[in-house]
C-alpha positions as CSV (number, residue, x, y, z in Angstrom):
1,X,32.8,-20.5,-20.7
2,X,33.5,-21.7,-24.1
3,X,35.5,-18.5,-25.1
4,X,37.3,-15.8,-23.2
5,X,34.5,-13.3,-22.1
6,X,31.0,-13.1,-21.0
7,X,29.2,-9.7,-21.2
8,X,26.1,-8.6,-19.4
9,X,24.5,-5.3,-20.3
10,X,21.5,-3.7,-18.2
11,X,20.0,-0.7,-19.8
12,X,18.3,1.5,-17.1
13,X,16.7,4.8,-17.2
14,X,19.7,6.8,-16.3
15,X,22.8,4.8,-16.8
16,X,23.6,1.6,-18.9
17,X,25.6,-1.0,-16.9
18,X,28.3,-3.4,-18.3
19,X,29.6,-6.3,-16.5
20,X,32.5,-8.2,-18.2
21,X,33.9,-11.5,-16.8
22,X,36.7,-13.3,-18.2
23,X,38.0,-17.0,-17.9
24,X,40.5,-16.1,-15.1
25,X,37.8,-15.0,-12.7
26,X,38.2,-11.4,-13.2
27,X,34.8,-9.4,-13.3
28,X,34.8,-5.7,-14.0
29,X,32.0,-3.1,-14.1
30,X,31.5,-0.2,-16.3
31,X,28.8,2.5,-16.7
32,X,27.7,5.1,-19.4
33,X,24.9,7.3,-19.6
34,X,21.8,5.6,-21.3
35,X,20.6,6.9,-24.6
36,X,16.8,6.0,-24.7
37,X,16.4,7.3,-28.3
38,X,19.1,5.0,-29.5
39,X,20.1,2.1,-27.3
40,X,22.9,1.0,-29.4
41,X,24.6,4.3,-29.0
42,X,24.9,3.5,-25.1
43,X,26.3,0.0,-26.0
44,X,28.8,1.5,-28.4
45,X,29.8,4.1,-25.7
46,X,30.3,1.3,-23.1
47,X,32.2,-0.9,-25.4
48,X,34.5,1.9,-26.2
49,X,35.1,2.4,-22.5
50,X,35.8,-1.3,-22.0
51,X,38.1,-1.3,-25.1
52,X,40.3,1.7,-23.7
53,X,40.5,-0.1,-20.4
54,X,41.5,-3.5,-21.6
55,X,43.3,-2.2,-24.8
56,X,41.4,-4.5,-27.1
57,X,39.1,-3.8,-29.9
58,X,35.1,-3.8,-29.4
59,X,35.0,-6.4,-32.0
60,X,37.4,-8.8,-30.2
61,X,35.3,-8.4,-27.1
62,X,32.2,-9.4,-28.8
63,X,33.6,-12.1,-31.0
64,X,35.4,-13.7,-27.9
65,X,32.4,-13.7,-25.8
66,X,30.5,-16.9,-25.3
67,X,27.3,-14.7,-24.4
68,X,26.4,-11.1,-24.8
69,X,23.3,-10.6,-22.6
70,X,21.1,-7.6,-22.8
71,X,18.5,-6.6,-20.1
72,X,16.3,-3.7,-21.3
73,X,13.5,-1.5,-20.2
74,X,12.2,-0.8,-23.7
75,X,9.1,-2.8,-23.1
76,X,8.5,-1.3,-19.8
77,X,9.0,2.3,-21.0
78,X,6.7,1.6,-24.0
79,X,3.9,0.3,-21.5
80,X,4.4,3.2,-19.0
81,X,4.5,5.8,-21.6
82,X,1.9,4.2,-24.0
83,X,4.2,4.4,-26.8
84,X,3.5,0.9,-28.2
85,X,1.5,0.1,-31.3
86,X,-2.3,0.2,-31.3
87,X,-3.7,-3.3,-31.3
88,X,-6.5,-4.8,-33.5
89,X,-8.3,-7.3,-31.5
90,X,-10.3,-10.3,-33.2
91,X,-12.3,-12.0,-30.6
92,X,-15.5,-13.9,-30.0
93,X,-18.8,-11.8,-30.9
94,X,-20.0,-10.3,-27.6
95,X,-16.7,-10.2,-25.9
96,X,-15.2,-7.1,-27.6
97,X,-15.4,-5.3,-24.0
98,X,-13.9,-7.8,-21.8
99,X,-10.7,-6.1,-21.6
100,X,-12.5,-3.0,-20.6
101,X,-14.9,-4.6,-18.3
102,X,-12.0,-6.2,-16.3
103,X,-13.9,-8.9,-14.6
104,X,-16.3,-6.1,-13.3
105,X,-13.9,-4.4,-10.7
106,X,-10.9,-2.0,-10.6
107,X,-7.6,-2.9,-9.4
108,X,-6.9,-3.7,-5.7
109,X,-6.7,-0.6,-3.7
110,X,-8.9,1.4,-6.0
111,X,-12.0,-0.8,-6.3
112,X,-14.3,1.7,-4.4
113,X,-12.7,4.9,-5.6
114,X,-15.2,6.5,-8.0
115,X,-12.7,9.2,-9.1
116,X,-10.2,6.6,-10.1
117,X,-9.9,6.9,-14.0
118,X,-10.1,3.8,-16.2
119,X,-6.9,2.3,-17.9
120,X,-5.9,3.5,-21.2
121,X,-7.0,0.6,-23.6
122,X,-4.2,-0.7,-25.8
123,X,-6.8,-1.7,-28.2
124,X,-9.2,1.1,-28.8
125,X,-13.0,0.1,-29.0
126,X,-13.1,0.8,-32.8
127,X,-10.4,-1.7,-33.3
128,X,-11.9,-4.6,-31.4
129,X,-13.9,-6.7,-33.9
130,X,-16.3,-9.5,-32.6
131,X,-16.3,-12.8,-34.9
132,X,-19.4,-15.0,-35.2
133,X,-18.1,-18.2,-33.7
134,X,-18.4,-20.4,-30.5
135,X,-16.5,-23.2,-28.9
136,X,-17.8,-24.7,-25.8
137,X,-16.1,-25.5,-22.3
138,X,-15.8,-29.1,-23.5
139,X,-13.9,-28.0,-26.6
140,X,-16.7,-28.8,-29.2
141,X,-17.6,-26.5,-31.9
142,X,-21.1,-25.0,-31.5
143,X,-20.9,-22.1,-34.1
144,X,-18.3,-22.5,-36.8
145,X,-16.1,-19.4,-37.3
146,X,-17.5,-16.9,-40.0
147,X,-14.4,-16.2,-42.2
148,X,-15.9,-13.3,-43.8
149,X,-16.2,-11.6,-40.3
150,X,-12.3,-11.9,-39.9
151,X,-11.8,-10.6,-43.5
152,X,-14.0,-7.5,-42.8
153,X,-11.9,-7.0,-39.5
154,X,-8.7,-7.2,-41.5
155,X,-10.0,-4.6,-44.0
156,X,-10.7,-2.1,-41.2
157,X,-7.4,-2.7,-39.7
158,X,-5.6,-2.1,-43.2
159,X,-7.5,1.1,-43.7
160,X,-6.6,2.3,-40.1
161,X,-2.9,1.5,-40.6
162,X,-2.8,-1.0,-37.8
163,X,-0.1,-3.7,-37.8
164,X,-0.4,-5.4,-34.4
165,X,-3.2,-8.0,-34.2
166,X,-4.3,-10.0,-31.3
167,X,-6.6,-13.0,-31.7
168,X,-8.3,-14.4,-28.6
169,X,-11.6,-16.7,-28.9
170,X,-13.6,-18.2,-26.0
171,X,-12.2,-21.6,-24.9
172,X,-9.5,-21.7,-27.6
173,X,-7.2,-23.4,-25.0
174,X,-9.2,-26.5,-25.6
175,X,-9.8,-26.1,-29.3
176,X,-7.6,-23.7,-31.1
177,X,-8.8,-24.4,-34.5
178,X,-10.8,-21.2,-35.0
179,X,-7.7,-19.0,-33.8
180,X,-5.6,-21.0,-36.2
181,X,-8.1,-20.1,-39.2
182,X,-8.3,-16.5,-38.0
183,X,-4.4,-16.3,-37.9
184,X,-4.2,-17.9,-41.5
185,X,-6.7,-15.2,-42.9
186,X,-4.8,-12.3,-41.2
187,X,-1.4,-13.5,-42.6
188,X,-3.0,-13.7,-46.1
189,X,-4.5,-10.2,-45.9
190,X,-1.8,-8.6,-43.8
191,X,1.4,-10.4,-44.5
192,X,3.6,-7.7,-42.6
193,X,1.4,-7.7,-39.4
194,X,2.6,-8.7,-35.9
195,X,0.3,-11.4,-34.8
196,X,-0.3,-12.8,-31.3
197,X,-2.5,-15.9,-30.9
198,X,-3.8,-16.0,-27.4
199,X,-3.9,-19.7,-26.9
200,X,-0.3,-20.1,-28.0
201,X,1.0,-17.3,-25.9
202,X,-1.0,-18.0,-22.8
203,X,-2.7,-21.4,-23.2
204,X,-4.5,-21.4,-19.7
205,X,-8.0,-20.9,-18.5
206,X,-9.5,-17.4,-17.9
207,X,-10.6,-15.5,-21.0
208,X,-9.9,-12.0,-19.7
209,X,-6.3,-12.8,-18.4
210,X,-5.5,-14.6,-21.9
211,X,-7.0,-11.7,-23.9
212,X,-5.3,-8.9,-22.0
213,X,-1.9,-10.7,-22.1
214,X,-2.4,-11.2,-26.0
215,X,-3.2,-7.6,-26.5
216,X,-0.2,-6.4,-24.4
217,X,2.2,-8.8,-26.2
218,X,0.7,-7.3,-29.6
219,X,1.1,-3.7,-28.3
220,X,4.7,-4.3,-27.5
221,X,5.8,-6.5,-30.4
222,X,6.7,-4.0,-33.0
223,X,8.8,-2.0,-30.4
224,X,10.7,-5.1,-29.3
225,X,11.1,-6.3,-32.8
226,X,12.8,-2.8,-33.7
227,X,15.0,-3.0,-30.6
228,X,16.0,-6.6,-31.1
229,X,16.9,-6.1,-34.7
230,X,18.9,-3.0,-34.0
231,X,20.8,-4.7,-31.2
232,X,21.4,-8.0,-33.2
233,X,22.6,-6.1,-36.3
234,X,25.0,-4.1,-34.1
235,X,26.5,-7.1,-32.4
236,X,26.6,-9.1,-35.6
237,X,28.6,-6.2,-37.2
238,X,31.1,-6.7,-34.3
239,X,31.4,-10.5,-34.7
240,X,28.6,-11.7,-32.5
241,X,26.8,-14.0,-34.8
242,X,25.1,-16.4,-32.4
243,X,25.9,-15.2,-28.8
244,X,23.4,-12.5,-28.3
245,X,20.6,-13.3,-25.6
246,X,18.0,-11.2,-23.8
247,X,16.9,-11.3,-20.2
248,X,13.3,-12.0,-19.6
249,X,10.9,-11.2,-17.0
250,X,10.6,-14.7,-15.7
251,X,14.3,-14.6,-14.7
252,X,15.9,-16.5,-17.5
253,X,17.6,-15.9,-20.9
254,X,16.2,-16.1,-24.5
255,X,17.1,-15.6,-28.0
256,X,16.0,-12.5,-29.8
257,X,13.6,-14.4,-31.8
258,X,11.8,-15.8,-28.8
259,X,11.9,-12.3,-27.2
260,X,10.1,-10.8,-30.2
261,X,7.5,-13.4,-30.4
262,X,6.9,-13.2,-26.6
263,X,7.4,-9.4,-25.9
264,X,5.3,-9.5,-22.8
265,X,8.2,-11.5,-21.2
266,X,10.4,-8.2,-21.7
267,X,8.3,-6.1,-19.6
268,X,10.4,-6.2,-16.3
269,X,13.6,-7.5,-18.0
270,X,16.0,-5.2,-16.3
271,X,15.4,-5.7,-12.5
272,X,14.3,-9.5,-13.1
273,X,18.0,-10.6,-12.8
274,X,18.5,-8.9,-9.3
275,X,17.4,-11.9,-7.1
276,X,19.8,-14.3,-8.6
277,X,22.6,-11.7,-8.1
278,X,21.4,-11.2,-4.7
279,X,21.7,-14.9,-3.9
280,X,25.1,-15.3,-5.6
281,X,26.6,-12.4,-3.4
282,X,25.0,-13.8,-0.2
283,X,26.1,-17.2,-0.9
284,X,29.6,-17.3,0.7
285,X,27.9,-16.4,4.0
286,X,25.2,-19.0,3.7
287,X,22.3,-16.6,3.6
288,X,19.1,-17.9,1.8
289,X,16.6,-15.3,3.0
290,X,17.5,-12.2,1.1
291,X,16.0,-8.8,0.2
292,X,17.5,-7.4,-2.8
293,X,17.0,-3.5,-3.5
294,X,18.4,-1.8,-6.3
295,X,18.4,2.1,-6.5
296,X,19.4,3.5,-9.8
297,X,18.9,6.9,-11.2
298,X,15.3,6.6,-11.9
299,X,13.7,3.7,-9.9
300,X,14.1,1.7,-6.6
301,X,13.4,-2.0,-7.3
302,X,12.8,-4.6,-4.3
303,X,12.6,-8.3,-4.7
304,X,12.5,-11.1,-2.1
305,X,13.8,-14.5,-1.8
306,X,12.9,-16.8,0.9
307,X,14.9,-20.0,1.4
308,X,16.7,-19.6,-1.9
309,X,13.4,-19.3,-4.0
310,X,12.3,-16.0,-5.4
311,X,8.5,-15.3,-5.8
312,X,7.0,-15.4,-9.3
313,X,3.9,-13.4,-10.1
314,X,1.1,-14.8,-12.5
315,X,-2.2,-13.4,-13.4
316,X,-1.6,-10.0,-12.0
317,X,-2.4,-6.4,-12.8
318,X,1.2,-4.8,-14.0
319,X,0.8,-1.1,-14.8
320,X,-3.0,-1.5,-14.9
321,X,-2.9,-4.4,-17.4
322,X,-3.5,-8.0,-16.6
323,X,-0.7,-10.3,-17.4
324,X,-0.8,-14.2,-17.1
325,X,2.8,-15.2,-17.8
326,X,5.0,-15.7,-14.9
327,X,7.2,-12.7,-13.8
328,X,9.8,-12.4,-11.1
329,X,8.0,-10.4,-8.5
330,X,9.5,-7.0,-8.4
331,X,8.2,-3.9,-6.4
332,X,9.2,-0.8,-8.3
333,X,8.7,2.8,-7.2
334,X,10.0,6.1,-8.4
335,X,12.8,6.6,-5.9
336,X,16.2,6.9,-7.7
337,X,19.1,9.4,-7.5
338,X,17.3,11.3,-10.1
339,X,14.1,11.5,-8.3
340,X,13.0,15.2,-8.0
341,X,12.4,17.0,-4.6
342,X,9.2,19.3,-4.9
343,X,6.5,21.0,-2.5
344,X,3.0,20.0,-2.8
345,X,-0.1,22.2,-2.6
346,X,0.0,21.7,1.0
347,X,3.4,23.1,1.4
348,X,4.8,19.6,2.3
349,X,8.1,18.3,0.9
350,X,7.9,15.4,-1.5
351,X,10.3,13.3,-3.4
352,X,9.6,11.6,-6.8
353,X,8.0,9.7,-8.8
354,X,9.2,12.3,-11.2
355,X,12.9,11.9,-12.3
356,X,15.4,14.1,-13.9
357,X,16.6,10.8,-15.8
358,X,19.8,10.8,-18.0
359,X,18.9,14.1,-19.7
360,X,19.1,16.6,-18.3
361,X,19.8,14.7,-14.9
362,X,20.3,16.2,-11.5
363,X,21.4,19.8,-11.2
364,X,25.0,18.6,-10.0
365,X,25.5,16.9,-13.4
366,X,25.7,20.3,-15.2
367,X,23.7,19.1,-18.2
368,X,20.9,21.7,-17.9
369,X,19.0,20.2,-15.0
370,X,17.6,22.8,-12.5
371,X,15.4,20.9,-10.2
372,X,16.7,19.4,-6.9
373,X,17.1,15.5,-6.9
374,X,18.2,12.9,-4.4
375,X,21.8,13.0,-5.9
376,X,22.0,16.7,-5.3
377,X,21.0,16.2,-1.6
378,X,23.5,13.5,-1.1
379,X,26.2,15.9,-2.5
380,X,25.2,18.7,-0.1
381,X,25.2,16.4,2.6
382,X,28.6,15.2,2.0
383,X,27.8,11.7,1.1
384,X,29.2,12.0,-2.6
385,X,32.6,12.9,-3.6
386,X,32.5,16.4,-5.1
387,X,35.4,15.4,-7.4
388,X,32.9,13.3,-9.2
389,X,31.4,9.8,-9.8
390,X,32.7,6.8,-11.8
391,X,36.1,7.4,-10.8
392,X,35.8,11.1,-11.5
393,X,34.5,10.5,-15.2
394,X,31.1,12.2,-14.2
395,X,32.0,15.4,-12.4
396,X,29.8,17.0,-9.9
397,X,28.9,20.6,-9.4
398,X,28.3,21.3,-5.6
399,X,27.2,24.9,-6.3
400,X,24.6,23.8,-8.8
401,X,23.3,21.3,-6.3
402,X,23.3,23.8,-3.5
403,X,21.6,26.5,-5.4
404,X,18.9,24.2,-6.8
405,X,17.9,23.0,-3.2
406,X,18.1,26.5,-1.9
407,X,15.9,27.9,-4.7
408,X,13.3,25.2,-4.9
409,X,13.1,23.8,-1.3
410,X,14.8,25.8,1.4
411,X,13.7,29.3,0.7
412,X,10.1,28.2,0.0
413,X,10.1,26.4,3.2
414,X,12.1,28.9,5.1
415,X,14.8,26.5,6.3
416,X,18.5,26.0,5.8
417,X,19.8,24.2,2.7
418,X,21.5,21.5,4.7
419,X,18.1,20.7,6.5
420,X,16.3,20.8,3.3
421,X,18.8,18.3,1.7
422,X,18.2,16.0,4.8
423,X,14.7,16.4,4.3
424,X,15.0,15.0,0.9
425,X,17.3,12.2,2.0
426,X,14.8,11.3,4.9
427,X,11.7,11.3,2.6
428,X,13.1,9.2,-0.1
429,X,14.4,6.8,2.5
430,X,10.8,6.8,3.9
431,X,9.3,5.9,0.4
432,X,11.8,3.1,0.0
433,X,11.1,1.7,3.3
434,X,7.4,1.6,2.6
435,X,8.2,-0.4,-0.5
436,X,10.3,-2.9,1.4
437,X,7.3,-3.3,3.9
438,X,5.0,-4.1,0.9
439,X,7.1,-7.0,0.0
440,X,7.8,-8.2,3.5
441,X,5.3,-7.3,6.3
442,X,2.2,-7.1,4.0
443,X,2.9,-10.5,2.6
444,X,3.5,-12.0,5.9
445,X,7.3,-11.9,6.2
446,X,9.3,-10.5,9.1
447,X,12.1,-8.3,7.5
448,X,14.3,-9.1,10.6
449,X,14.7,-12.6,9.2
450,X,16.4,-11.4,6.0
451,X,19.7,-9.8,5.1
452,X,19.5,-6.7,2.7
453,X,21.5,-7.0,-0.4
454,X,22.3,-3.6,-2.0
455,X,22.4,-3.1,-5.9
456,X,22.4,0.1,-7.9
457,X,24.9,2.9,-8.1
458,X,22.7,5.1,-5.5
459,X,21.9,2.6,-2.8
460,X,25.0,2.6,-0.9
461,X,24.5,6.1,0.5
462,X,21.0,4.9,1.9
463,X,21.7,1.3,2.8
464,X,22.4,1.5,6.5
465,X,19.5,3.9,7.0
466,X,17.2,1.6,5.3
467,X,18.4,-1.3,7.3
468,X,18.0,0.5,10.5
469,X,14.5,1.5,9.8
470,X,13.4,-2.0,8.9
471,X,15.2,-3.6,11.8
472,X,17.7,-5.5,9.6
473,X,21.0,-6.3,11.2
474,X,23.1,-7.4,8.3
475,X,23.7,-5.7,4.9
476,X,25.8,-7.1,2.1
477,X,27.1,-4.8,-0.7
478,X,29.3,-6.3,-3.6
479,X,31.9,-4.3,-5.3
480,X,29.7,-5.0,-8.3
481,X,26.6,-3.5,-6.7
482,X,26.2,-0.7,-9.1
483,X,25.8,-3.2,-11.8
484,X,24.0,-5.8,-9.9
485,X,21.5,-6.6,-12.6
486,X,24.0,-6.9,-15.3
487,X,26.0,-9.3,-13.1
488,X,22.8,-11.2,-12.5
489,X,22.4,-11.6,-16.3
490,X,25.9,-13.4,-16.8
491,X,25.2,-15.9,-14.2
492,X,21.7,-16.8,-15.2
493,X,20.2,-19.7,-17.4
494,X,18.3,-19.8,-20.5
495,X,14.8,-20.3,-19.3
496,X,11.2,-20.9,-20.9
497,X,7.9,-21.4,-19.6
498,X,5.3,-23.5,-21.1
499,X,1.6,-23.9,-20.0
500,X,-1.5,-25.9,-20.9
501,X,-5.1,-26.1,-19.5
502,X,-6.2,-29.6,-18.5
503,X,-9.6,-29.4,-16.6
504,X,-9.9,-32.9,-15.2
505,X,-10.5,-34.4,-11.8
506,X,-7.6,-36.3,-10.4
507,X,-9.8,-39.3,-9.6
508,X,-11.2,-39.6,-13.3
509,X,-10.3,-42.4,-15.6
510,X,-7.0,-42.1,-17.3
511,X,-6.2,-38.7,-15.7
512,X,-2.5,-39.7,-15.1
513,X,-2.1,-40.7,-18.7
514,X,-3.6,-37.4,-19.9
515,X,-1.5,-35.2,-17.8
516,X,1.6,-37.0,-18.5
517,X,1.0,-36.9,-22.3
518,X,0.3,-33.1,-22.0
519,X,3.5,-32.4,-20.0
520,X,5.6,-34.1,-22.5
521,X,3.9,-32.2,-25.4
522,X,4.6,-28.7,-23.9
523,X,8.0,-29.7,-22.7
524,X,9.1,-31.0,-26.1
525,X,8.9,-27.4,-27.4
526,X,11.3,-26.0,-24.8
527,X,13.7,-28.8,-25.3
528,X,13.6,-28.2,-29.0
529,X,14.5,-24.5,-28.5
530,X,17.3,-25.4,-26.3
531,X,18.6,-28.1,-28.6
532,X,18.7,-25.6,-31.3
533,X,20.5,-23.2,-29.0
534,X,23.3,-25.9,-28.5
535,X,22.4,-27.3,-25.2
536,X,23.0,-31.1,-24.6
537,X,20.5,-33.2,-22.7
538,X,22.6,-33.3,-19.6
539,X,22.4,-29.4,-19.4
540,X,18.6,-29.3,-19.5
541,X,16.6,-29.4,-16.5
542,X,12.7,-29.4,-16.2
543,X,10.5,-28.4,-13.3
544,X,6.7,-28.9,-13.1
545,X,3.9,-27.2,-11.4
546,X,0.2,-27.9,-11.3
547,X,-2.7,-25.4,-10.4
548,X,-5.5,-27.4,-8.5
549,X,-8.5,-26.8,-6.5
550,X,-11.2,-28.7,-4.7
551,X,-14.3,-29.2,-6.9
552,X,-16.6,-26.1,-6.5
553,X,-13.9,-23.7,-5.8
554,X,-13.2,-20.7,-7.8
555,X,-9.5,-20.2,-7.5
556,X,-6.5,-22.5,-7.6
557,X,-3.4,-22.9,-5.7
558,X,-0.1,-23.9,-7.3
559,X,1.8,-27.0,-6.3
560,X,5.4,-27.6,-7.6
561,X,6.5,-31.2,-8.2
562,X,9.7,-32.8,-9.3
563,X,10.3,-34.1,-12.8
564,X,8.8,-37.8,-12.8
565,X,6.4,-40.0,-14.7
566,X,2.8,-39.4,-13.9
567,X,1.2,-42.5,-12.8
568,X,-1.8,-43.6,-10.7
569,X,0.6,-44.0,-7.9
570,X,2.4,-40.6,-8.2
571,X,-1.0,-38.9,-8.6
572,X,-1.9,-39.8,-5.1
573,X,1.3,-38.2,-4.0
574,X,0.4,-34.9,-5.9
575,X,-3.0,-35.0,-4.3
576,X,-1.3,-35.2,-1.0
577,X,0.9,-32.4,-1.9
578,X,-2.1,-30.3,-2.9
579,X,-3.8,-31.0,0.6
580,X,-0.6,-29.8,2.3
581,X,-0.3,-26.7,0.2
582,X,-3.9,-25.7,0.7
583,X,-3.4,-26.0,4.4
584,X,-0.3,-24.0,4.5
585,X,-2.1,-21.1,2.5
586,X,-5.5,-21.3,4.1
587,X,-5.0,-23.2,7.4
588,X,-7.3,-26.1,6.5
589,X,-7.6,-29.0,3.9
590,X,-10.5,-31.3,2.8
591,X,-8.9,-34.7,2.2
592,X,-12.1,-36.3,1.6
593,X,-13.3,-33.7,-1.1
594,X,-12.5,-34.4,-4.8
595,X,-9.6,-32.5,-6.4
596,X,-9.6,-31.0,-9.9
597,X,-6.6,-30.0,-11.9
598,X,-7.0,-26.7,-14.0
599,X,-3.7,-25.7,-15.4
600,X,-0.2,-27.2,-15.7
601,X,3.1,-25.4,-16.3
602,X,6.8,-26.6,-17.1
603,X,9.8,-24.6,-16.7
604,X,12.7,-25.7,-18.9
605,X,16.2,-24.5,-18.0
606,X,19.3,-24.6,-20.4
607,X,22.0,-24.5,-17.7
608,X,25.0,-22.4,-18.6
609,X,28.5,-22.4,-17.0
610,X,28.8,-19.7,-14.6
611,X,32.0,-17.6,-14.5
612,X,34.3,-17.9,-11.5
613,X,35.5,-15.1,-9.4
614,X,39.1,-14.4,-8.3
615,X,39.5,-13.7,-4.6
616,X,40.8,-10.2,-3.5
617,X,44.5,-9.9,-2.7
618,X,45.8,-8.3,0.4
619,X,46.6,-4.8,-0.4
620,X,48.3,-3.5,2.9
621,X,47.2,-1.7,6.0
622,X,43.7,-0.1,6.4
623,X,45.4,3.4,6.9
624,X,46.8,3.0,3.4
625,X,43.2,3.2,2.1
626,X,42.3,6.3,4.2
627,X,41.9,9.1,1.7
628,X,40.8,12.3,3.6
629,X,38.1,13.3,6.1
630,X,34.9,15.1,4.8
631,X,32.1,16.8,6.7
632,X,28.9,14.7,6.4
633,X,25.4,15.6,7.9
634,X,23.7,12.7,9.5
635,X,20.7,14.5,11.2
636,X,17.9,16.9,10.7
637,X,19.9,19.6,12.7
638,X,22.2,20.0,9.9
639,X,25.2,19.7,12.0
640,X,28.5,18.6,10.1
641,X,30.4,15.6,11.5
642,X,34.1,15.1,10.2
643,X,34.0,11.7,8.7
644,X,36.8,9.4,7.4
645,X,36.6,8.6,3.7
646,X,38.3,5.2,2.4
647,X,39.3,4.2,-1.0
648,X,37.6,0.9,-1.5
649,X,40.2,-0.2,-4.1
650,X,42.9,-0.1,-1.5
651,X,40.9,-2.0,1.2
652,X,42.2,-5.7,1.9
653,X,40.0,-8.6,2.9
654,X,39.4,-8.6,6.7
655,X,39.6,-4.9,7.0
656,X,37.3,-3.6,9.7
657,X,35.7,0.0,9.4
658,X,33.7,1.5,12.3
659,X,30.9,4.0,11.4
660,X,30.5,6.7,10.8
661,X,32.6,6.3,7.6
662,X,32.4,6.5,3.9
663,X,33.9,4.0,1.5
664,X,34.2,5.1,-2.2
665,X,34.3,2.6,-5.0
666,X,34.7,3.6,-8.6
667,X,31.0,3.2,-9.3
668,X,29.2,3.4,-5.9
669,X,29.7,5.2,-2.4
670,X,29.0,3.4,0.8
671,X,27.9,5.6,3.7
672,X,28.1,3.7,7.1
673,X,26.1,5.3,9.8
674,X,27.2,5.4,13.5
675,X,26.4,2.2,15.1
676,X,27.4,-0.1,12.3
677,X,30.7,-1.6,11.1
678,X,32.0,-2.9,7.8
679,X,34.3,-5.7,6.8
680,X,35.6,-6.5,3.3
681,X,35.3,-10.2,2.5
682,X,37.7,-12.0,0.1
683,X,34.7,-12.5,-2.4
684,X,34.8,-8.7,-3.1
685,X,31.8,-8.2,-1.0
686,X,31.3,-5.7,2.0
687,X,29.3,-7.2,4.8
688,X,27.9,-4.3,7.1
689,X,26.5,-5.3,10.6
690,X,24.8,-3.6,13.4
691,X,27.0,-3.2,16.5
692,X,24.1,-4.1,18.8
693,X,21.8,-6.5,16.8
694,X,18.2,-6.4,17.5
695,X,17.0,-9.4,19.6
């Protein structure tokens, strides 16, 4: 670290988390309610809390930080709520409806459902303008672009008050000249417009994916521009001239300028940092197979890391929109502390996906919320401290929680309030378990081969119940778990993805020369960005991948390769790697069949120095940490069990606690069920194990 601090900020739907690391290895977490209407207000509130704790000015915190990293749900929320900017689409004549035709089918899971409604179009039909032009699949111009068509489209966009434009022509990836001409005309006629050029944002084959990605990027650009401008301006006012970075969906950092131009990379910005945090927390125990779960106030996010590598999604339907650029594979569902319990038309208890959010919040927050939530249920069950959360800074009202569950759940179902609360707890757990199954069992992974890493302030109350249901024997919970994503941000590198299409057979003349040249061309862009950002060559790493297939196949498979010169000799090694990968995926290979390359991709990393952590000191005997005993309910019968409650701040490394028990940290609460035991590790991490592991 070049200066004294590094700051990570994760703006969630309910809370905004702050993780601050200093040179000495001290890492502290802070939380404040999110302010969706003005994100800078939550940051200001958080910095005030940090300032009071450390007794230094907010401006000193920012000016003395080498990086101030911001993870945001702004792009995600704009897409969920359809609050982006309507997009004017300039495309090849005859292809105005490709984003609506969607390759002729609905998303997986709804393909044969006649009642499933179509997706809301981010570019309405009257704003999609076909241009007379045509480039062939060999890159040659068949019909020159009609510039008057572009000008007429711009006139309509201006009349309609449209400021976001996407340009996507057929085969522009092989010859972008027509897109360049169209972009020039749009800039002349609409100088203040946000313009996304498809072949520049996603320069890979498949017209529908490229167009949909460009439209989505254009839809989010004004929102991200406004957000980034506000955040940058605020940090600059505090002395942060060049240290502000934003977290991308691909799992790396980027400058605000890059984030605005490539707004689609911000869609899953918040949870994308969880896998690297999960691996870091599991590292002292040498675990490489990790399922990281993050339960906040609004959502439950799940990521899977196998052998130290986290899955990346490309060319997938996200929130019903096809996105081509790589994103960390995150399974998200509406299951958070603020998820609302309700009774459906069949008289059955359901939980979520509706959430009370930050405002008004759960009934127990006493901010006007009247509907029963998971947090209300956890309070009634005795899992949460009735004196309040965040070290008592967020008081909880037991009476409000009890009355809300009684009125909305218990009385309509004719059951006791405690049983209704346990029903909410059980159902939200079931929803989360189903989500974990989707990223494990349904993708061919045995969850018993993984450890479960907990993140998010609400997860600790549910973690042993989830592990028990999944057959997982080991759970890891950091003292920083409630700010897991913010912690992941401060240990992440700057990362850029660059792509290109090279439709060529590997046995063709000069194939190696062509591939090598293209790799160097796209990688030079990333290296240029990183050099401007102050990275020396020794801090820059490059990783490559190729999408290949047997001639005649429709879909490709990805092969990762190291960074080396592409020659005729290494090309043979690449071909062999493809055969092996094809066999891994499909159980067979055709080594005598010709192989063709479709797309290439380079991932460029700017490696940052990771902050150290200081080991925990011995604080005395375990009995010194025992606070009180509290009645907890662990079954549907509703019977209370007197359970010891420990102060996590007073526990020492090596302390062992048998369940049932509760460990209270300032920003999270761990509920240890019967059959499990907990040990605090010197790294500041709790490792929780089943007493009788599943064989």
